[in-house]
N, C-alpha and C positions, 0 to 999 in steps of 0.2 A: 530806832525810830521807824525803821522800815522792815522789821522782822516779819510783818504780816505778808509781805511780798514773797518771801521765801516759804512761809507756811502755805500760802496759796498755791505756789508752784509745785510744792512737794506733796501736799496732802490731798488737794481737790481731785487730781487725776486718779487717786487710789481708792477713795471712799467718798460717799455723799457728804458734802460739806456745806454748811451755811456760814455766811459772813455777816457780822453786825458792824455797821459803820455809823459813827456819829456824824451826821450831816451838819448840825448846828447846835450850839449850846449858849445859854446866857445865865447870868447870876452865878450862884455858888454851885456849879455843876462839878461832878468829880473829875471829868476829863473833857477835853475840847474837841472841836471839829477835826476830822481826819483820823481820830483814834479808831482802831479796828480790833476785832477779835474773831477767831474762827471757832466754829462749833461743829463737832461730829456727834454721832449717836452716843459716844462714850468719852469723848475728850474735849477739853477746852484749851485754846491757845491764845494767850494774851488776856487783856482785861479792859473793860470800858469804865472801870472804877469800883466794881464790887457792889455790895449792898443789894437792896431791893431792886434797883434799876437793872443791874446785871442779872439778877435772878429771873426777873420777868423777861428780859431780852433773850436769855438763853432758852427759856420756855418757848418763846415765839420762834427762835431759830430752829429748835428741834421739831416744832410743829410744821415748819415750812419744808422740812426735808421730806414730808409725805407728799408734797406737791412736785410737779415737774421741775427739772433743772431750769433755771432762769427766772422762776417765780420770785417776786419781790413784794415787800410791803413797807410803807413808811409809817412809823409809830411815833406819836408825840407823848412825852411824859413830863407833866408838871410835877417835879419831884416831891414837893411838900404835900399838896392836896391829894394827889393820886397814890403816892408811894409812902408817904409819911416819913420821908427822909428829912432830917433837921437841916440839911444844907440848903434846902430850897432850890431855886433855879429851875430851868427848863432844858430838856434835851429832845432833839429830833433825831430819830434813828432810821436807818435803812437796813432792813433784814432781808437777805436774799439767799435762795438756794443756788449756789455757785454752778454755773454752766462750765464744766471743765473743758469743753471744746472751744470756748471763746476767751482763752487766756493768752493769746498770741502777743498782746500788748505788753505783757510782763517783760519780754526780752528787751524792750526799749525803755523800760522804767528805771530811772536812777534817782537818787536823792536829789531833790530840788527841781526835778522835771515836773511838768504840769500834766496832770491826769484829767482828761475830759470825759465825763460820764453823761450818758443820755438814758433816761428812763423810757423804755419802749414798752409796748403792750406785753411782750413775752420775755424780756430780759433787760439787764442793764448793759448797754453797749459802751465799751470803754476804748479809749485810744490815748496815746501820748501826743500832746499838741505842742510842738516846739514854739509856736508863735502865739499860743493861747494865753489869755490873761485870767488869773484866778478870779472866780466869781462866787464868793461864799453865799450860802443859803442862810435864811433866817430861821430861828427857832419858833417864830410865831407866824401867824397869818395862815392862808390856805395851805392845805397839805399838798406837796408836790405831786403832780399827776404824770401819766404817760406823756411824753413830749418835753418834759423838763430837762434842761441841760445845765450842768454846773461844772466848774473847773477848780482844781485844787492843786497845791504844791504837794508832791509826794514826800512824805515824811515831814518832820518839823525842821524848819530852817535852823541850821547850826551856827552858833556864833564862832567866828574864827578866833583861835587863841594863838598868838605868836609868842612861843615859849622859848626864852633864852636861858640855857643852862640845863645840863643833863646829869646833874648830881643827884643826891638822894631825894631832895624835895622835887626836883624836876621829874624824876622817874615816878614819884608818887602821884604827882599831878597828872602825868600822862596816863598812868594806870587807872586812876579814878575817873578821868574825863571820858574814857572810852565808851561808857554807857550813858553819857549825858549829852545834851544838845550842844555840843561843841565840835569844832573841826580844828585839829591841831596842826600847826606848823612849828617844828621843833628844831632848835639850832644850838650848836656848841662849836667852840674853836679847837677843841682838843681831839687829835686824831684817835686817841685811845677809845673814845666813845662812839667810834664809827660802827662798832659791833652791835650797838643798841638799835633795835628796829625802830625806824621812824625818825632818827636823828640825822640832820644834815650837818656835815662838818664844813664850816665856813671860815676862811682865814680872818684873823682879827681885823686886818685892814679893810675887809669888805663887809663886815657883819652889820654895820650901820645901814647899809643899803637894804638889808632885809627889813629893818624897821620902817624905812620909807615905803616899802611895798605893801605894808599891812593896810587892808581896806578900812574904811571909816567906821564900820560896825564891829571892828575887832577889839579884843583885849590883848594888851601887851604885858607880859609878865617877865620881869628881869630878875634872875636869881643865879648869876654865874658864880664861878669860883674866885673871881678877882674884882676888888672894889673899883679899880681903874676902868675895867671893862664895863662894870655896872654903870659907872658914871657916863662913859661914852654912849651907852645905849639909852640911858635915861635922858641925857641931853638931846639925842637924836629924836626920841619919842616926843619930847616936849617942844622941840623946835620945828616940828612938822604940823600939818593940819590935824585937828583933834581926832582922836579915836574914842571908842566907847569907854576905855579904861586903860590906865597906865599904872602898873603896880610894881613896886620894888621891895624885895625881901630885905629884912634888916630891922634894926632897933630904931627907937625914936631919936637916939643920938646920931645914928647914920643918916636919918632923914634930915636932921638939922644941919649936919655938915654938908650934905649934898645941896640943900636949899641955899646955904650961904655961898657955896661955890657957883651954883647956877646963877645966883644974883650977880656975882662978880663977873660972870661970863656973859651977862646981858640978856639972860632969859627973863622975860617980864613976869611980874607977880601973878597975872591971870593965867599964864602958862604953867608956872610952878604949882599953882593951886590944883592943877589937874593930876598931880602925882599922888597916888595912894601908897603910903609907906608908914608903918609896916603893912604888909598884906594880910588878909584874913579878917574874920569877924572878931572884933576886939574882945568880946565876952568869952570867946573860946580859948581856954588855957591849954598849955602843952606845946612843946617844941619838937615833938616827934615828927618826922617827915609826913607820915600819913595824916596826922592831926592838922598840920599846916596846909597840906594839900586839900583836904576836905573842907576846911574852913575857907580857904581861898576860892574854891570852886563854888561853895555856897554863896560867897560874896558876889561872884560873877552871875550866878543865877538870879540875883536880885536886881540886876541891871534892867533898864527899860527894855521890854520885849522887842525883838526884831520885827 
């Protein structure tokens, strides 16, 4: 989600570089605000969605390289009427010839920090604003002029996944989640899994506390090696304040048994209804770890956006 920062840091000092930024979009646009790509005379890095929009934007980017570093333009594209793209929608782009001497702010940029940009007469001035509040622009209305300031979150906010279990499915979920808008907190009780990068080994007596620490916008996935531990974690997840998703691996029979036991243990019906089990999209067949992982991550991608 923040690859463009590395590209900007590495490429712009070496050769003339243009950056295309989506300032705002509405309707059926291919990508959203904050999406960026870099363009040099011979290379492209990233994408703003492809098709005619990207083709035209790349043309504009290469044309702006003939102008002094810092030069910028705001371009509005109604995708249907102007470009003939069937998706419709509108996109407002910022195209700029990157000033490689004004990239000091990158050192302070991290995912989820707030980037404040000001359009000046001769460049786009940027800084990381720790106390700034994101101020999105509109895809409609007057074109932003010199003096316009806007703030955005760097990257796309990632949903926390609290993943319990480092077996085959857990490893597949971690592997496929790496390039998706998720932030992984990964736990197991077995010391043998300490060698797996990213896994925190937690004693079984203390693992429920990890459930309690999950933020409200997180997804909790429970897929340990032991049904008793699965139940302990499931009960802890349903007995706390709600999170965005609680998922338990297993069959419909396992779900029914857990539901009956949760009922006997006093977990109310409205809390039990928050449990998703089996995990994954029902229409996706296959029990291979990668199939389960991809199906489950696709299920999480359908949650209400952050």
